[in-house]
C-alpha positions as CSV (number, residue, x, y, z in Angstrom):
1,M,-27.8,-24.6,-129.9
2,S,-25.1,-23.9,-127.1
3,A,-21.5,-24.9,-127.9
4,I,-21.2,-25.7,-124.1
5,Q,-22.4,-29.1,-123.5
6,S,-21.3,-29.5,-120.0
7,L,-20.5,-26.8,-117.3
8,S,-19.9,-28.6,-114.0
9,P,-17.0,-28.2,-111.7
10,Q,-14.3,-31.3,-111.7
11,F,-11.5,-32.0,-110.0
12,L,-8.9,-33.6,-112.0
13,Y,-5.5,-34.2,-110.2
14,S,-3.2,-32.4,-107.5
15,S,0.2,-33.2,-106.5
16,A,3.3,-31.4,-105.2
17,S,4.6,-31.0,-108.8
18,F,1.2,-30.6,-111.0
19,A,-2.0,-29.0,-110.0
20,V,-5.3,-29.1,-112.0
21,K,-7.7,-26.8,-110.0
22,F,-11.6,-27.4,-110.4
23,S,-12.4,-26.9,-114.1
24,V,-15.1,-25.5,-116.2
25,K,-15.2,-27.9,-119.1
26,F,-15.8,-27.0,-122.4
27,T,-16.7,-28.8,-125.6
28,V,-16.3,-26.6,-128.9
29,S,-19.0,-27.4,-131.7
30,R,-19.7,-25.6,-134.8
31,C,-22.0,-23.3,-132.8
32,S,-20.9,-20.0,-131.0
33,L,-18.7,-20.8,-128.0
34,A,-20.2,-19.2,-125.0
35,P,-18.4,-16.8,-122.7
36,S,-16.3,-18.3,-119.9
37,P,-17.2,-17.2,-116.0
38,V,-14.5,-15.0,-116.3
39,T,-15.9,-13.2,-119.1
40,V,-19.0,-12.8,-117.5
41,A,-17.5,-11.5,-114.2
42,N,-16.1,-8.6,-116.3
43,E,-18.6,-8.2,-118.3
44,N,-20.8,-7.1,-115.2
45,A,-18.2,-5.4,-113.6
46,E,-18.9,-1.9,-112.2
47,K,-16.9,0.9,-114.4
48,R,-17.3,3.7,-112.1
49,P,-15.2,6.9,-112.0
50,Q,-13.2,6.9,-108.5
51,E,-13.3,10.0,-106.6
52,R,-9.6,10.5,-106.2
53,N,-7.2,13.0,-107.2
54,E,-4.0,10.9,-107.2
55,I,-3.2,9.2,-110.7
56,R,-2.5,5.6,-110.4
57,L,-0.1,3.5,-112.1
58,G,-0.4,-0.5,-111.4
59,L,3.1,-2.6,-111.8
60,P,3.6,-6.1,-111.6
61,S,4.3,-7.2,-107.7
62,K,6.7,-10.3,-108.1
63,G,8.8,-12.2,-110.4
64,R,11.0,-11.5,-113.6
65,M,8.5,-9.0,-114.8
66,A,8.1,-6.8,-112.1
67,A,12.1,-6.6,-111.9
68,D,12.3,-5.7,-115.6
69,T,9.7,-2.8,-115.2
70,L,11.4,-1.5,-112.2
71,D,14.4,-1.8,-114.6
72,L,13.0,0.1,-117.4
73,L,11.2,2.8,-115.0
74,K,14.8,3.2,-113.7
75,D,16.8,3.5,-116.9
76,C,14.1,6.4,-117.9
77,Q,15.2,8.2,-115.0
78,L,11.8,7.2,-113.1
79,S,12.9,5.2,-110.3
80,V,10.4,4.0,-107.9
81,K,10.7,5.0,-104.4
82,Q,9.2,2.3,-102.0
83,V,9.3,3.4,-98.4
84,N,8.5,-0.1,-97.0
85,P,9.2,-3.4,-99.4
86,R,6.3,-5.1,-97.6
87,Q,4.0,-2.0,-98.8
88,Y,2.0,-2.3,-102.1
89,V,2.1,1.5,-102.7
90,A,4.9,3.8,-103.8
91,E,5.7,6.7,-105.5
92,I,7.8,8.2,-108.7
93,P,9.3,11.4,-107.2
94,Q,10.1,12.8,-110.7
95,I,6.2,12.9,-111.5
96,P,4.1,14.5,-108.9
97,N,0.7,13.1,-107.9
98,L,1.5,9.8,-109.5
99,E,1.1,6.7,-107.0
100,V,2.5,3.3,-107.8
101,W,0.5,0.0,-106.8
102,F,2.3,-3.1,-106.8
103,Q,-0.5,-5.8,-108.2
104,R,-0.7,-9.0,-109.5
105,P,-0.7,-8.8,-113.5
106,K,-4.2,-9.8,-113.8
107,D,-5.4,-7.7,-111.2
108,V,-3.6,-4.7,-112.9
109,V,-5.9,-5.1,-115.9
110,R,-9.0,-5.8,-114.1
111,K,-8.7,-2.8,-111.9
112,L,-8.1,-0.7,-115.2
113,G,-11.3,-1.7,-116.5
114,S,-13.0,-0.9,-113.0
115,G,-11.3,2.3,-112.9
116,D,-9.1,1.7,-109.5
117,L,-5.9,2.2,-111.6
118,D,-5.4,4.6,-114.5
119,L,-2.3,3.1,-116.2
120,G,-0.3,-0.3,-116.1
121,I,2.7,-2.2,-117.3
122,V,1.9,-5.8,-117.8
123,G,2.4,-8.4,-120.5
124,L,0.3,-8.3,-123.7
125,D,-1.1,-11.7,-123.2
126,T,-2.5,-10.6,-119.9
127,V,-4.1,-7.7,-121.3
128,H,-5.9,-10.4,-124.0
129,E,-6.7,-12.9,-121.4
130,Y,-8.2,-10.8,-118.4
131,G,-9.2,-7.6,-120.6
132,Q,-11.4,-9.9,-122.7
133,G,-11.9,-7.2,-125.8
134,D,-12.7,-4.3,-123.4
135,E,-12.8,-1.3,-125.2
136,D,-11.7,1.0,-122.4
137,L,-8.4,-0.8,-122.5
138,I,-5.9,1.0,-124.8
139,I,-2.6,0.1,-125.6
140,I,-0.3,3.0,-125.3
141,H,3.2,1.5,-126.1
142,D,2.9,-1.8,-127.3
143,A,6.9,-3.0,-127.3
144,L,8.7,-2.3,-124.0
145,D,11.5,-4.7,-125.0
146,F,11.3,-7.0,-122.3
147,G,9.0,-9.8,-121.3
148,D,9.0,-11.4,-124.7
149,C,7.0,-14.8,-124.9
150,R,4.3,-16.5,-127.1
151,L,0.8,-18.0,-126.1
152,S,1.2,-21.3,-128.0
153,L,-0.4,-24.6,-128.5
154,A,1.7,-27.7,-127.7
155,I,1.1,-31.2,-128.2
156,P,3.4,-34.6,-127.6
157,K,5.9,-35.3,-129.9
158,Y,5.0,-39.2,-129.9
159,G,2.2,-41.7,-130.3
160,I,-0.9,-40.3,-132.4
161,F,0.4,-36.9,-132.5
162,E,3.8,-38.0,-133.9
163,N,2.9,-37.0,-137.7
164,V,1.1,-33.6,-136.7
165,N,2.8,-30.9,-137.5
166,S,0.0,-28.1,-137.9
167,I,-3.1,-26.9,-136.7
168,K,-5.0,-28.2,-139.7
169,D,-3.5,-32.1,-139.2
170,L,-4.7,-31.9,-135.6
171,A,-8.4,-30.5,-136.6
172,Q,-8.4,-33.4,-139.1
173,M,-7.5,-36.1,-136.4
174,P,-10.6,-38.7,-136.7
175,Q,-9.7,-39.5,-133.1
176,W,-11.7,-36.2,-131.7
177,T,-15.5,-36.8,-131.2
178,P,-18.4,-35.4,-129.2
179,E,-17.7,-38.2,-127.0
180,R,-14.0,-37.9,-126.9
181,P,-12.9,-34.6,-127.4
182,L,-9.3,-33.2,-127.5
183,R,-8.5,-32.7,-123.8
184,V,-6.6,-29.0,-123.4
185,A,-4.9,-27.9,-120.1
186,T,-4.3,-24.5,-119.7
187,G,-4.6,-21.0,-117.6
188,F,-6.1,-19.1,-120.3
189,T,-9.6,-19.9,-120.5
190,Y,-10.6,-17.2,-122.4
191,M,-7.8,-17.0,-125.3
192,G,-7.8,-21.0,-125.4
193,P,-11.2,-21.6,-126.4
194,K,-11.6,-18.3,-128.4
195,F,-8.6,-19.7,-130.3
196,M,-9.8,-23.0,-130.8
197,K,-13.3,-21.8,-132.3
198,E,-11.2,-19.3,-134.7
199,V,-9.3,-22.4,-136.2
200,G,-12.6,-24.6,-136.6
201,L,-11.5,-27.2,-134.2
202,K,-15.1,-29.0,-133.3
203,Y,-14.6,-31.2,-130.3
204,V,-12.6,-29.5,-127.3
205,T,-12.9,-29.7,-123.7
206,F,-10.3,-27.3,-121.4
207,S,-9.5,-27.8,-117.9
208,T,-7.9,-24.8,-115.9
209,A,-4.4,-25.5,-114.6
210,D,-2.0,-23.6,-112.5
211,G,1.7,-24.6,-113.0
212,A,3.9,-27.3,-114.5
213,L,1.4,-27.6,-117.6
214,E,4.1,-29.7,-119.8
215,A,3.5,-32.9,-117.2
216,A,-0.2,-33.1,-118.2
217,P,0.2,-34.9,-121.4
218,A,2.8,-37.3,-120.0
219,M,0.2,-38.0,-116.9
220,G,-2.8,-38.6,-119.3
221,I,-4.8,-35.8,-117.9
222,A,-4.5,-33.7,-121.4
223,D,-3.8,-34.4,-124.8
224,A,-2.5,-30.9,-125.4
225,I,-1.5,-27.7,-123.4
226,V,-2.1,-24.0,-124.3
227,D,0.8,-22.0,-122.4
228,L,3.3,-19.1,-122.6
229,V,6.6,-20.1,-124.5
230,S,9.7,-18.2,-124.2
231,S,12.4,-20.4,-125.7
232,G,10.9,-23.7,-126.0
233,T,13.3,-25.5,-124.0
234,T,10.9,-26.6,-121.7
235,L,8.3,-27.9,-124.2
236,R,11.4,-30.0,-125.8
237,E,12.7,-31.3,-122.5
238,N,9.0,-32.7,-121.5
239,N,8.8,-34.2,-125.4
240,L,6.1,-31.4,-126.5
241,K,6.1,-29.6,-129.5
242,E,4.4,-26.5,-131.3
243,I,2.8,-26.7,-134.6
244,E,2.5,-24.4,-137.6
245,G,-0.6,-22.1,-136.9
246,G,-0.6,-23.2,-133.3
247,V,0.8,-19.5,-132.0
248,I,-1.9,-17.7,-130.4
249,L,-0.4,-14.5,-129.4
250,E,3.3,-12.9,-129.9
251,S,3.4,-11.1,-126.4
252,Q,5.9,-9.0,-124.7
253,A,5.5,-6.2,-121.8
254,V,3.0,-3.3,-122.7
255,L,2.0,0.1,-121.3
256,V,-1.8,-0.2,-121.3
257,A,-4.5,2.6,-119.9
258,S,-8.2,3.1,-119.0
259,R,-9.6,5.2,-121.9
260,K,-12.0,6.8,-119.7
261,S,-9.1,8.1,-117.3
262,L,-6.9,9.4,-120.5
263,V,-10.1,11.4,-121.2
264,Q,-11.9,12.3,-117.7
265,R,-9.3,11.9,-115.1
266,K,-7.2,15.3,-114.9
267,G,-3.6,15.0,-115.4
268,V,-3.6,11.0,-116.7
269,L,-2.9,12.3,-120.2
270,D,0.0,14.6,-119.5
271,V,1.6,11.7,-117.1
272,T,1.1,9.7,-120.0
273,H,2.5,11.7,-122.5
274,E,5.9,12.1,-120.3
275,M,6.1,8.3,-119.6
276,L,5.4,7.6,-123.5
277,E,8.5,10.0,-124.2
278,R,10.6,8.9,-121.9
279,F,10.1,5.1,-123.0
280,E,10.4,6.2,-126.5
281,A,13.7,8.1,-126.2
282,H,15.1,5.3,-124.1
283,L,14.2,2.5,-126.4
284,R,15.3,4.1,-129.6
285,A,18.7,4.7,-128.1
286,S,19.0,1.3,-126.9
287,G,22.4,-0.4,-128.6
288,Q,23.2,2.9,-130.5
289,F,26.5,4.8,-130.0
290,T,27.7,8.0,-131.1
291,V,30.8,8.3,-133.0
292,T,33.0,11.7,-133.3
293,A,35.9,12.0,-135.0
294,N,37.9,14.6,-137.0
295,M,38.3,14.5,-140.7
296,R,40.2,17.0,-143.0
297,G,38.5,18.4,-146.2
298,S,37.9,21.2,-148.5
299,S,34.3,21.9,-147.3
300,A,31.6,20.5,-145.3
301,E,29.9,19.2,-148.1
302,E,32.9,17.1,-149.6
303,V,33.4,15.4,-146.2
304,A,29.7,14.8,-146.0
305,D,29.7,13.2,-149.1
306,R,32.7,11.1,-148.4
307,V,31.1,10.0,-145.2
308,L,27.8,9.0,-146.9
309,S,29.7,7.0,-149.2
310,Q,30.2,4.4,-146.6
311,P,27.4,2.1,-146.0
312,S,27.7,2.0,-142.1
313,L,28.3,6.0,-141.7
314,S,24.9,7.1,-142.8
315,G,23.9,7.5,-139.1
316,L,19.6,8.2,-138.2
317,Q,19.5,10.9,-140.6
318,G,23.0,11.6,-141.9
319,P,26.4,12.8,-140.4
320,T,26.5,16.1,-138.5
321,V,29.3,18.1,-139.9
322,S,31.0,21.4,-138.1
323,P,34.1,23.1,-138.4
324,V,37.0,22.8,-135.8
325,F,37.8,25.5,-133.5
326,S,41.6,26.0,-132.4
327,K,42.6,26.6,-128.8
328,G,44.0,29.9,-129.7
329,G,40.7,31.2,-131.4
330,G,39.3,31.0,-135.0
331,V,38.3,28.1,-137.3
332,L,40.9,25.1,-138.4
333,P,41.1,25.6,-142.0
334,D,39.9,22.2,-144.1
335,Y,39.2,20.5,-140.7
336,Y,35.9,19.4,-139.8
337,A,34.3,17.2,-137.0
338,I,31.6,14.9,-138.0
339,V,29.0,13.0,-135.3
340,I,26.9,10.0,-136.2
341,C,25.0,7.1,-134.6
342,V,25.8,3.9,-135.3
343,P,24.0,0.5,-133.8
344,K,26.2,-1.7,-131.6
345,R,26.3,-4.8,-134.2
346,A,28.1,-2.0,-136.6
347,L,30.3,-0.2,-134.3
348,Y,33.7,-1.5,-135.1
349,K,33.2,-1.7,-139.1
350,S,32.0,1.8,-138.8
351,V,35.1,3.0,-137.0
352,Q,37.0,1.2,-139.9
353,Q,35.3,2.6,-142.5
354,L,35.6,6.2,-140.8
355,R,39.4,5.7,-140.5
356,A,39.7,4.7,-144.1
357,I,38.4,7.8,-145.4
358,G,40.4,10.1,-143.1
359,G,38.8,10.0,-139.7
360,S,40.8,10.5,-136.8
361,G,40.8,10.9,-133.1
362,V,37.6,8.5,-133.1
363,L,35.6,8.9,-129.9
364,V,32.7,6.2,-129.0
365,S,30.1,6.9,-126.3
366,P,27.0,5.2,-125.6
367,L,23.4,6.9,-126.2
368,T,21.1,7.0,-123.5
369,Y,18.1,8.8,-124.9
370,I,17.1,10.0,-128.5
371,F,14.1,12.5,-128.5
372,D,12.0,12.8,-131.8
373,E,10.3,16.1,-132.1
374,E,7.2,14.1,-131.3
375,T,7.0,10.4,-130.6
376,P,4.8,8.9,-133.5
377,R,2.8,6.7,-130.8
378,W,1.9,9.7,-128.9
379,R,-0.3,11.0,-132.4
380,E,-1.6,7.5,-132.6
381,L,-2.9,7.7,-129.2
382,L,-4.6,11.1,-130.0
383,S,-6.0,10.1,-132.7
384,K,-7.6,6.8,-131.0
385,L,-8.8,9.3,-128.5
386,G,-10.4,11.4,-130.8
387,L,-8.2,14.5,-129.8
């Protein structure tokens, strides 16, 4: 028995402030949930190797995600050079043979799947929604530290939902029947139905909608919404609430690639390695400071022990202790320089502790990069690729 009891275009509502487009209506039952039209389209997409020599990186073309992506690349000394802001293609001079293509985030994912792009930076929610389990898509870096949000189910605070505080409560409400299912407005037509099936909600219909989803319950168009949430302020201002167990996905910006490109296209793996190392080094150094000071002591070991006795002075792996040389030449007796890394939140406390154990001439400078011998994510990638 099919889980979709009706599959028909239905125009729900349209206005300047809220628009619900033609929808595909779903009813979720105990049986399996049939794939959405988006799923079918992606499954039938031709995954062909492109005959080109250039390596292609897809980036968001508009909005906050686009600006934050360019900022990250710039911070990693990978500034994007765009001759004409109206053009959708650019370059990163530091990486030869790399083309940058500005696309809608969902098109970045789709073109990774079709072979038109090799690498991309988008939100994890976009990868899941438009990748739909495509095994050719592989996450290279899952935490680029911007674009934080969550895909979540939200319901009204009032009326029949006033005492509903969890997915379990929602599923047990007697109001939902085959004739009167729970109506959900969302732009996530793949992840929304998939989630509802997984949590056991039997009777649900979905309508696709673009923008201002928070207005749908108040207008009587939907009972609930599935949408991206950052701070939750917009939900609260529209008398909506998230509920326990209702978070579908925690999301932020990720670096994603085509597995086929990584394995088959010359140069893609090398470019990926360089970008990954730059990202890792920058993100690891973010919020870290180098603290340098002079300190008297009977030996380097004695100075190190004194430093390590303070909880805020251990650094990343421990202090670096070295002799101090005088201007006239030679080593100053019983005088050492120490170097440690401390997080920004502990900076002042660390300086106080350093002074307390005899530190002087304390210098502080922000860190730009911290390079490991080899990034753990690189080893994980090679393992996933079987290399």
